[in-house]
N, C-alpha and C positions, 0 to 999 in steps of 0.2 A: 583564561577568560571564559566566562559562561554566558552572560547576557550579551545580546547583540549590540555591537557598536552602532552609532548613527549611520556610518557608511554602509554597514551590513543591512540595517533596516531600510535605508534608501534603495539599496539594490533589490531587496525583497519586494518592496512596494512598487518599484518600477518594472521589474522583470517578472515578478510572480514566483520567484524561487531564489534559493541561496544554498550553496554547498559549503559545509564546514568539514575540513579534513581531519582524520585521525581523532575522532571523538570518543571511540570505544577501544579499550585496551585489547591487545591480542589474546591475553589470558582469559578475559571475559568472553571474547568471541568463541574461543575454543570450548569453553564450558557451555555456552549457549547452544552451539551447534551439536555438541554431544547430547544435550538434553533433547534437542529437536530430532536427532536420529532415533531416539527411543520413542518420542511422542508420535512420530510419523508412522511407525509400525503399529503402535497402540490405536491410533485414530483410524487407520484402515481396517484393523480387526474389529473395532467397535462399530464402525459404520456398516460393515458387512453383516454384523449380528443384529444391530438395533436401529440402523439408519433408515430413512425414507428416501428412496431414490427417485429421481425424475430427470427429465431433460428439458433444456431450453434451446430451441433449434436442434442442433445435433450434439449439444454439449452436455456431458453428464454431471449431475449435481447430487448431493446427498445432504439431507437435514438430519442432524444428530442433536436432539434437544434444541437449544437455542443457537447451535453452531451450524454454519453452512460450509460444506466441503465441495470444492470444485476439483474435478479430475482432468488429467491431460487427455486430449482428444486427437492431437496431431502427430504424436510420436509413439503410438501404440506398437509399431513394428519393432521398436527398440527394447521392449520389455513385455513379457506376458502377464505381469502383475499390474494392478492398478497403481497409478502414480498421481500423487497429490499435486494439484496446481495452486490452489489457494485454500486457506482455512481462515474463517472469520467468525468469531474472535478466537484468538490463540492465547492471550495472556492469562486467562483464567483456567487454562489447561496446563501450561508450562510455567512453573514458578520462576525459572531463569528469565523468561520473557517478561513476566510481571515485574521483576526487578529492573529490567532494561527500560520498561515504560516509565519507571520512576527515576531514571538516571538524571542526576542533578544538572548535567550539562544540557541535556535535551529540554528538561522542564524549564530551566532558567531562560533559555533562548526563546521558547514558545511564549512564556510569560511576558517577555519583552515585546514580542509581536502583538500580543493581545492587550498589552498595557494593563495587566491585572496581576494581583499578588498570588492567586491560587487557581489551580486548574482541576478539571475532572476529565475522565476518559469518555470520549464519544464512541470510538470503535478502534479495533486494531486487527490487522490481518497479516498472515505470513504468505508471501509469494515464494513458492518452492523453486520455480524456474529450473526444472530438471534439464539435463543434457538433451539437446535437440527438441526441447519443449516449445510450444507455440507462443506467439506474441499476444499483445492486447491492443486492440484498435484504439484510435484516438477517442478520448472521452473526457468529461469533467466529472468530478466527484459530487459537487454540490447538488446537481439535479436529482441524484439518487436519494438524497436525504431530505429534500424539501417537504415531503409529505409527513416526515417524522420530527422535524425541527423547524423552529421559527427564526433561527439565528445562524444559518449556515455560513454566512460570511465570516463568522468568528469561530471557525473550526479548521485551523491550519493543520496540515499533514507534516509528518516527519518520516522519511524513509531512511532506515539504517541498513547499510550494506553489510550483510553477514558473510558474504564471500566477495571476491573481486568481481567487478562488473565491467569488463572491457566491451568495446563496440561489438565484437563478433559474438558475444554471449547474449545479445539482444538487450543491451542496457536500456534503462528508462530514457525517454526523450520527452521534451515538452515544447510548446509553442510560446516563445518569449513574448510576454506582454498580453497574452490572451485572457488573463484573469480580469483585465479591464473591460472585457466585452460582456460580462454578466453571463447569465444562463442562456445557452444556445440551443437551438432545436436539434433533434436527433436526425439520423440519416433517413433518407426517403427512398431506399432501394427495394423496399418490400420484403426484406429478409426478416426472419423471426425475431432477431435481436436488434433490428435497426434502431429502435428507440433508445437503446442503451449507449449508442455511440454518436459522437458529434457530427453533424452534417459537414462534410468537407468543403462545401461552398461558403462556409462561414468563417474560415480562417485561411491564413497564408502559410503554406509549407516552407516558404523561404525563411520563415522565422523559427524553424525547428532547431532545437539544441539537443545534442546527445549528452546525457549525464553519465560519462564514464567515471566509475568510482572504485576505490579500493575498499577492502573489508575494513570496517570501522568508521568510514565516512558517513556523514549525515546530510541528507537533502531536505530542506524545509521548503514546502511549496503550498501555494494558495489553493483553496478548495475549488476555485473556478478556473485554475490553470488547465488548459487542454494538454493531456499527456497520454502516453501509450508506450508500447515497447515492440521491438522486432522479435522474430523467432530466434531462439538460441541455436546458433550454428556450430556450437562446440559440444563436446561430450561432458563438459564441466557444468555443474549446477551453478545457479546464481541466486542463492537465497537472499531475501530482503524482508525486513519487518517494516510495515507502514502503520504508524500510530496517528490517530486523529484526536486532538485535544480540544477542549472547550473550557469556558469559565467554570468555576467550581460549583458543586451542588446540583449538577444536572444529570439526568439519566443517560445510561449508555443506549446505543441503538438497538441491540438485540435482546439482552437480558433484562433491560429496564432497571438494573441496579444502579445505584449512585456510587461511583468509584472516584473518590477525591484523591488527588495526587499530592 
């Protein structure tokens, strides 16, 4: 089964998320992770030669053409080498990821959420989540995109677990039903990145759900769902690809190319 059932759609619309298990074959996951092992080395080397580095707060970033690289900042004592935290976009750099973005199971499910026949890519990013890497504070995706898109409510996310994501590895978590609250204000604590994170006064932590996943599982979630992750308390990485789709014939966020799916 690829398209979402009515029961699955009801769950997604009510809670703001849906997990489907074992969507990607283990042989495909092995091939993708091997390609990412090579890409990670190449991206770090290219960023050191050609990238433009900067910090937001105390957090290191690098722009490499239209691509943004974030580096780990909380686990530097575990490695003397730079460690990638996030790369966005990634699918136009790694062909195996470009294939995954077009996986028919993912595409059919998102098409049923959007009730449309054809999709295009808005953005995609790879969360490397290295061993002992830092977490991500509570946030919504839609407010990041509102200055670049007029239709953010029609940009659902899919997170594909490329490794197992148990609780102790800092798995993604979300606030059930928070997508119904619309765009919420940022934190008011005066920190440099406060505006990027959702004001904790606006939601109830009692509704938090931890999305423990196995490699190959897929999590579909609304762009207004409040979500984040804990620190990885293990030595094991927890790679995950997050793809954001939209109706067909629309530009991507960063390169402005049209990538129809």
